[in-house]
A tleap script that builds the chain and sets N, CA, C and O, in Angstrom:
source leaprc.protein.ff14SB
mol = sequence {
  NMET PHE HIE GLN THR LEU SER LEU ALA GLY
  ALA ALA CYS ILE LEU VAL ALA TYR VAL ALA
  ASN GLN ARG ARG VAL LEU SER PRO ASP ARG
  PRO LEU TYR SER VAL LEU ASN LEU ALA GLY
  ALA LEU MET LEU LEU TRP VAL ALA VAL VAL
  ASP MET ARG TRP GLY PHE ILE ILE LEU GLU
  ALA VAL TRP ALA VAL VAL SER ILE PRO PRO
  LEU ILE ARG PRO ARG THR PRO ALA ALA CSER
}
set mol.1.N position { 114.423 110.023 85.075 }
set mol.1.CA position { 113.544 108.931 84.312 }
set mol.1.C position { 112.815 107.724 85.604 }
set mol.1.O position { 111.673 107.527 86.020 }
set mol.2.N position { 114.269 107.079 85.923 }
set mol.2.CA position { 113.615 105.886 86.724 }
set mol.2.C position { 113.367 106.615 88.139 }
set mol.2.O position { 113.127 105.737 88.968 }
set mol.3.N position { 113.342 107.635 88.602 }
set mol.3.CA position { 112.768 107.822 90.063 }
set mol.3.C position { 111.433 108.283 89.450 }
set mol.3.O position { 110.868 108.658 90.477 }
set mol.4.N position { 110.536 108.507 88.428 }
set mol.4.CA position { 109.392 109.076 88.244 }
set mol.4.C position { 108.850 107.609 87.800 }
set mol.4.O position { 107.623 107.577 87.892 }
set mol.5.N position { 109.322 106.576 87.416 }
set mol.5.CA position { 108.932 105.520 87.521 }
set mol.5.C position { 108.847 104.722 88.789 }
set mol.5.O position { 107.922 103.915 88.884 }
set mol.6.N position { 109.541 104.828 89.587 }
set mol.6.CA position { 109.831 104.231 91.040 }
set mol.6.C position { 108.317 105.424 91.594 }
set mol.6.O position { 107.210 105.029 91.960 }
set mol.7.N position { 108.558 106.181 91.536 }
set mol.7.CA position { 107.785 106.996 92.205 }
set mol.7.C position { 106.082 106.301 91.573 }
set mol.7.O position { 105.360 105.864 92.470 }
set mol.8.N position { 105.649 106.243 90.446 }
set mol.8.CA position { 104.592 105.962 90.349 }
set mol.8.C position { 104.458 104.225 90.611 }
set mol.8.O position { 103.314 103.792 90.750 }
set mol.9.N position { 105.069 103.709 90.645 }
set mol.9.CA position { 104.877 101.960 91.047 }
set mol.9.C position { 104.538 102.454 92.835 }
set mol.9.O position { 103.508 102.197 93.459 }
set mol.10.N position { 105.523 103.067 93.245 }
set mol.10.CA position { 105.580 103.356 94.463 }
set mol.10.C position { 103.328 103.878 94.903 }
set mol.10.O position { 102.471 103.473 95.688 }
set mol.11.N position { 103.380 104.488 94.257 }
set mol.11.CA position { 101.686 105.072 94.292 }
set mol.11.C position { 101.018 104.289 94.473 }
set mol.11.O position { 100.205 104.209 95.394 }
set mol.12.N position { 101.330 103.140 93.170 }
set mol.12.CA position { 99.930 102.089 92.418 }
set mol.12.C position { 100.256 101.149 93.524 }
set mol.12.O position { 99.307 100.954 94.283 }
set mol.13.N position { 101.294 100.552 93.792 }
set mol.13.CA position { 100.907 99.735 95.282 }
set mol.13.C position { 100.104 100.621 95.973 }
set mol.13.O position { 98.943 100.694 95.570 }
set mol.14.N position { 100.436 101.342 96.952 }
set mol.14.CA position { 99.491 101.846 98.013 }
set mol.14.C position { 98.156 101.930 97.519 }
set mol.14.O position { 97.105 101.437 97.930 }
set mol.15.N position { 98.510 102.888 96.247 }
set mol.15.CA position { 96.991 102.716 95.918 }
set mol.15.C position { 95.968 101.749 95.844 }
set mol.15.O position { 94.860 101.855 96.370 }
set mol.16.N position { 96.484 100.565 95.002 }
set mol.16.CA position { 95.661 98.842 95.030 }
set mol.16.C position { 95.273 99.016 96.086 }
set mol.16.O position { 94.109 99.257 96.406 }
set mol.17.N position { 96.374 98.897 96.899 }
set mol.17.CA position { 95.869 98.523 98.479 }
set mol.17.C position { 94.346 99.218 98.932 }
set mol.17.O position { 93.251 98.713 99.176 }
set mol.18.N position { 94.722 100.266 98.919 }
set mol.18.CA position { 93.492 101.281 99.587 }
set mol.18.C position { 91.873 100.862 98.404 }
set mol.18.O position { 90.647 100.928 98.314 }
set mol.19.N position { 92.732 100.571 97.954 }
set mol.19.CA position { 91.072 100.631 96.668 }
set mol.19.C position { 90.927 99.275 96.954 }
set mol.19.O position { 89.794 99.270 97.435 }
set mol.20.N position { 91.394 97.899 96.984 }
set mol.20.CA position { 91.152 96.429 97.004 }
set mol.20.C position { 90.555 96.701 98.624 }
set mol.20.O position { 89.504 96.085 98.799 }
set mol.21.N position { 90.954 97.400 99.691 }
set mol.21.CA position { 90.478 97.090 100.982 }
set mol.21.C position { 89.228 98.083 100.963 }
set mol.21.O position { 88.424 97.994 101.891 }
set mol.22.N position { 89.039 98.964 100.018 }
set mol.22.CA position { 87.453 99.715 100.196 }
set mol.22.C position { 86.825 99.392 99.040 }
set mol.22.O position { 86.193 100.167 98.322 }
set mol.23.N position { 87.074 97.836 98.813 }
set mol.23.CA position { 86.232 97.124 97.693 }
set mol.23.C position { 85.918 95.682 98.502 }
set mol.23.O position { 85.310 94.784 97.918 }
set mol.24.N position { 86.412 95.518 99.991 }
set mol.24.CA position { 86.291 94.650 100.203 }
set mol.24.C position { 87.109 93.499 99.821 }
set mol.24.O position { 87.026 92.438 100.442 }
set mol.25.N position { 87.755 93.633 99.003 }
set mol.25.CA position { 88.305 92.346 98.345 }
set mol.25.C position { 89.997 92.053 99.112 }
set mol.25.O position { 90.461 90.942 98.858 }
set mol.26.N position { 90.543 92.634 99.664 }
set mol.26.CA position { 91.160 93.098 100.292 }
set mol.26.C position { 91.035 93.512 101.982 }
set mol.26.O position { 90.429 94.543 102.273 }
set mol.27.N position { 91.509 92.837 102.836 }
set mol.27.CA position { 91.062 92.747 104.330 }
set mol.27.C position { 93.091 93.758 104.709 }
set mol.27.O position { 94.157 93.579 104.119 }
set mol.28.N position { 92.806 94.546 105.689 }
set mol.28.CA position { 94.158 95.154 106.319 }
set mol.28.C position { 94.648 94.079 107.164 }
set mol.28.O position { 95.756 94.179 107.692 }
set mol.29.N position { 94.022 93.210 107.310 }
set mol.29.CA position { 94.842 91.585 108.210 }
set mol.29.C position { 95.644 90.678 107.422 }
set mol.29.O position { 96.291 89.680 107.741 }
set mol.30.N position { 95.389 91.435 105.977 }
set mol.30.CA position { 96.180 90.242 105.372 }
set mol.30.C position { 97.328 90.423 104.995 }
set mol.30.O position { 97.449 91.596 104.643 }
set mol.31.N position { 98.585 89.648 104.844 }
set mol.31.CA position { 100.024 90.222 104.544 }
set mol.31.C position { 99.760 90.913 103.312 }
set mol.31.O position { 100.140 92.084 103.344 }
set mol.32.N position { 99.311 90.606 102.408 }
set mol.32.CA position { 99.095 91.479 101.213 }
set mol.32.C position { 99.237 92.376 101.313 }
set mol.32.O position { 100.354 92.873 101.175 }
set mol.33.N position { 98.206 93.037 101.599 }
set mol.33.CA position { 97.733 94.187 102.493 }
set mol.33.C position { 98.976 94.836 103.034 }
set mol.33.O position { 99.313 95.829 102.390 }
set mol.34.N position { 99.676 94.553 103.967 }
set mol.34.CA position { 100.653 95.344 104.877 }
set mol.34.C position { 102.110 95.117 103.533 }
set mol.34.O position { 102.936 96.027 103.609 }
set mol.35.N position { 102.343 94.296 102.687 }
set mol.35.CA position { 103.270 93.738 101.738 }
set mol.35.C position { 103.365 95.155 100.769 }
set mol.35.O position { 104.402 95.819 100.766 }
set mol.36.N position { 102.224 95.528 99.984 }
set mol.36.CA position { 101.677 96.505 99.003 }
set mol.36.C position { 101.985 98.082 100.128 }
set mol.36.O position { 102.726 98.961 99.689 }
set mol.37.N position { 101.663 98.158 100.812 }
set mol.37.CA position { 102.287 99.146 101.569 }
set mol.37.C position { 102.969 99.737 101.712 }
set mol.37.O position { 102.965 100.952 101.517 }
set mol.38.N position { 104.033 98.883 102.219 }
set mol.38.CA position { 105.468 98.309 102.760 }
set mol.38.C position { 106.147 98.869 101.506 }
set mol.38.O position { 106.859 99.871 101.442 }
set mol.39.N position { 105.820 98.091 100.592 }
set mol.39.CA position { 106.533 98.293 99.061 }
set mol.39.C position { 106.402 99.493 98.543 }
set mol.39.O position { 107.473 99.844 98.048 }
set mol.40.N position { 105.321 100.524 98.398 }
set mol.40.CA position { 104.734 101.428 97.742 }
set mol.40.C position { 105.579 102.764 98.523 }
set mol.40.O position { 106.154 103.725 98.012 }
set mol.41.N position { 105.362 102.325 100.187 }
set mol.41.CA position { 106.455 103.094 101.045 }
set mol.41.C position { 107.810 103.620 100.810 }
set mol.41.O position { 108.426 104.682 100.724 }
set mol.42.N position { 107.970 102.303 100.747 }
set mol.42.CA position { 109.789 102.416 100.553 }
set mol.42.C position { 110.257 102.768 99.153 }
set mol.42.O position { 111.407 103.135 98.914 }
set mol.43.N position { 108.898 102.581 97.855 }
set mol.43.CA position { 109.773 103.344 96.670 }
set mol.43.C position { 109.450 104.793 97.061 }
set mol.43.O position { 110.403 105.520 96.781 }
set mol.44.N position { 108.561 105.363 97.540 }
set mol.44.CA position { 108.365 106.623 97.781 }
set mol.44.C position { 109.251 107.776 98.564 }
set mol.44.O position { 109.592 108.950 98.419 }
set mol.45.N position { 109.415 106.589 99.562 }
set mol.45.CA position { 110.767 107.252 100.623 }
set mol.45.C position { 111.703 107.675 100.223 }
set mol.45.O position { 112.218 108.776 100.422 }
set mol.46.N position { 112.283 106.122 99.100 }
set mol.46.CA position { 113.480 106.526 98.483 }
set mol.46.C position { 113.474 108.129 96.996 }
set mol.46.O position { 114.381 108.621 96.325 }
set mol.47.N position { 112.526 108.308 97.054 }
set mol.47.CA position { 112.170 109.193 95.789 }
set mol.47.C position { 112.435 110.573 96.903 }
set mol.47.O position { 113.051 111.612 96.665 }
set mol.48.N position { 111.786 110.187 98.078 }
set mol.48.CA position { 111.255 111.695 98.786 }
set mol.48.C position { 113.127 111.863 99.178 }
set mol.48.O position { 113.634 112.963 98.956 }
set mol.49.N position { 113.840 110.951 99.632 }
set mol.49.CA position { 115.556 111.326 100.077 }
set mol.49.C position { 116.139 111.632 99.126 }
set mol.49.O position { 117.076 112.425 99.216 }
set mol.50.N position { 115.720 111.038 97.807 }
set mol.50.CA position { 116.611 111.409 96.734 }
set mol.50.C position { 116.689 113.119 96.532 }
set mol.50.O position { 117.626 113.915 96.587 }
set mol.51.N position { 114.916 113.294 96.215 }
set mol.51.CA position { 114.834 114.783 96.121 }
set mol.51.C position { 114.922 116.010 97.512 }
set mol.51.O position { 114.880 117.238 97.424 }
set mol.52.N position { 115.037 115.268 98.575 }
set mol.52.CA position { 115.488 115.730 99.863 }
set mol.52.C position { 113.724 116.852 100.356 }
set mol.52.O position { 113.349 117.922 100.836 }
set mol.53.N position { 113.333 115.795 99.874 }
set mol.53.CA position { 111.539 116.443 100.117 }
set mol.53.C position { 110.869 115.849 101.776 }
set mol.53.O position { 110.006 114.975 101.866 }
set mol.54.N position { 111.526 116.585 102.995 }
set mol.54.CA position { 111.483 116.101 104.395 }
set mol.54.C position { 109.830 116.135 104.397 }
set mol.54.O position { 109.594 115.179 105.135 }
set mol.55.N position { 108.877 116.534 104.107 }
set mol.55.CA position { 107.227 116.030 104.749 }
set mol.55.C position { 107.596 114.478 104.076 }
set mol.55.O position { 107.895 113.557 104.836 }
set mol.56.N position { 107.547 114.276 102.581 }
set mol.56.CA position { 107.707 113.250 102.114 }
set mol.56.C position { 108.337 111.789 102.765 }
set mol.56.O position { 107.914 110.634 102.703 }
set mol.57.N position { 109.426 112.328 103.352 }
set mol.57.CA position { 110.699 111.447 103.860 }
set mol.57.C position { 109.330 110.834 105.246 }
set mol.57.O position { 108.719 109.767 105.192 }
set mol.58.N position { 109.198 111.875 106.311 }
set mol.58.CA position { 108.782 112.007 107.396 }
set mol.58.C position { 106.903 110.512 106.959 }
set mol.58.O position { 106.523 109.376 107.239 }
set mol.59.N position { 106.438 111.849 106.095 }
set mol.59.CA position { 104.941 110.705 106.030 }
set mol.59.C position { 105.789 109.375 105.069 }
set mol.59.O position { 105.038 108.430 105.308 }
set mol.60.N position { 106.556 108.991 104.437 }
set mol.60.CA position { 106.582 107.541 104.075 }
set mol.60.C position { 107.656 106.758 104.744 }
set mol.60.O position { 107.807 105.596 104.369 }
set mol.61.N position { 108.393 107.212 105.645 }
set mol.61.CA position { 108.821 107.251 106.598 }
set mol.61.C position { 108.082 106.112 107.902 }
set mol.61.O position { 108.416 105.000 108.312 }
set mol.62.N position { 107.246 106.809 108.158 }
set mol.62.CA position { 106.361 106.445 108.997 }
set mol.62.C position { 105.190 105.385 108.539 }
set mol.62.O position { 104.659 104.555 109.278 }
set mol.63.N position { 104.915 105.605 107.156 }
set mol.63.CA position { 103.529 104.772 106.695 }
set mol.63.C position { 104.555 103.177 106.536 }
set mol.63.O position { 103.980 102.122 106.804 }
set mol.64.N position { 105.752 103.148 106.182 }
set mol.64.CA position { 107.254 101.868 106.177 }
set mol.64.C position { 107.140 101.338 107.485 }
set mol.64.O position { 107.086 100.112 107.582 }
set mol.65.N position { 107.093 102.033 108.512 }
set mol.65.CA position { 107.548 101.421 110.064 }
set mol.65.C position { 105.974 100.840 110.645 }
set mol.65.O position { 105.845 99.936 111.471 }
set mol.66.N position { 104.420 101.890 109.741 }
set mol.66.CA position { 103.129 101.258 110.550 }
set mol.66.C position { 103.396 100.166 109.560 }
set mol.66.O position { 103.032 99.153 110.159 }
set mol.67.N position { 103.909 99.744 108.163 }
set mol.67.CA position { 103.482 98.688 107.779 }
set mol.67.C position { 104.305 97.116 108.287 }
set mol.67.O position { 103.811 96.002 108.111 }
set mol.68.N position { 105.443 97.351 108.838 }
set mol.68.CA position { 105.853 96.232 109.660 }
set mol.68.C position { 105.325 95.344 110.245 }
set mol.68.O position { 105.153 94.210 109.799 }
set mol.69.N position { 104.804 95.996 111.979 }
set mol.69.CA position { 104.396 95.185 112.583 }
set mol.69.C position { 103.363 93.790 112.107 }
set mol.69.O position { 103.455 92.619 112.473 }
set mol.70.N position { 102.561 94.315 111.336 }
set mol.70.CA position { 101.159 92.956 110.611 }
set mol.70.C position { 102.339 91.858 109.809 }
set mol.70.O position { 102.028 90.741 109.398 }
set mol.71.N position { 103.362 92.302 109.731 }
set mol.71.CA position { 104.099 90.968 108.747 }
set mol.71.C position { 105.026 90.296 109.597 }
set mol.71.O position { 105.588 89.280 109.186 }
set mol.72.N position { 105.306 90.863 111.024 }
set mol.72.CA position { 106.168 90.026 111.485 }
set mol.72.C position { 105.154 89.536 113.076 }
set mol.72.O position { 105.515 88.831 114.018 }
set mol.73.N position { 104.030 90.138 112.878 }
set mol.73.CA position { 103.034 89.520 114.000 }
set mol.73.C position { 102.883 88.318 113.863 }
set mol.73.O position { 102.444 88.080 112.738 }
set mol.74.N position { 103.096 87.051 114.719 }
set mol.74.CA position { 101.664 86.011 114.673 }
set mol.74.C position { 100.657 86.160 114.547 }
set mol.74.O position { 99.819 86.746 115.233 }
set mol.75.N position { 100.597 85.462 113.328 }
set mol.75.CA position { 98.853 85.035 112.500 }
set mol.75.C position { 98.211 84.623 113.623 }
set mol.75.O position { 98.982 84.132 114.447 }
set mol.76.N position { 96.793 84.658 114.021 }
set mol.76.CA position { 95.864 83.777 114.509 }
set mol.76.C position { 95.520 83.069 114.279 }
set mol.76.O position { 96.277 83.440 113.382 }
set mol.77.N position { 94.957 81.999 114.005 }
set mol.77.CA position { 93.555 81.426 113.060 }
set mol.77.C position { 92.570 81.624 113.040 }
set mol.77.O position { 92.326 82.343 114.008 }
set mol.78.N position { 91.477 81.377 112.340 }
set mol.78.CA position { 90.265 82.706 112.196 }
set mol.78.C position { 89.192 81.321 112.593 }
set mol.78.O position { 89.117 80.093 112.543 }
set mol.79.N position { 88.334 82.785 113.087 }
set mol.79.CA position { 87.817 81.335 114.158 }
set mol.79.C position { 86.392 81.357 112.942 }
set mol.79.O position { 85.929 82.192 112.165 }
set mol.80.N position { 85.962 79.451 113.459 }
set mol.80.CA position { 85.534 79.172 112.711 }
set mol.80.C position { 83.621 79.231 113.167 }
set mol.80.O position { 82.777 78.902 112.333 }
savepdb mol mol.pdb
quit
């Protein structure tokens, strides 16, 4: 039951970021976008590792790694 709940929460994080971006509510250059993707990917990665689902392990590991650089890269001030 815990893993099912965790996988639903992870999917929700990624989908919230995606839908918000598609509706132009959340830009990919905002930290929240990357945080949602990273959190969702890590939750889904955990479930994939527990279930030994190699395709999903690779997918979610890459998704998480790709979400990290925007969070540690210095932000540039917006042009006025």
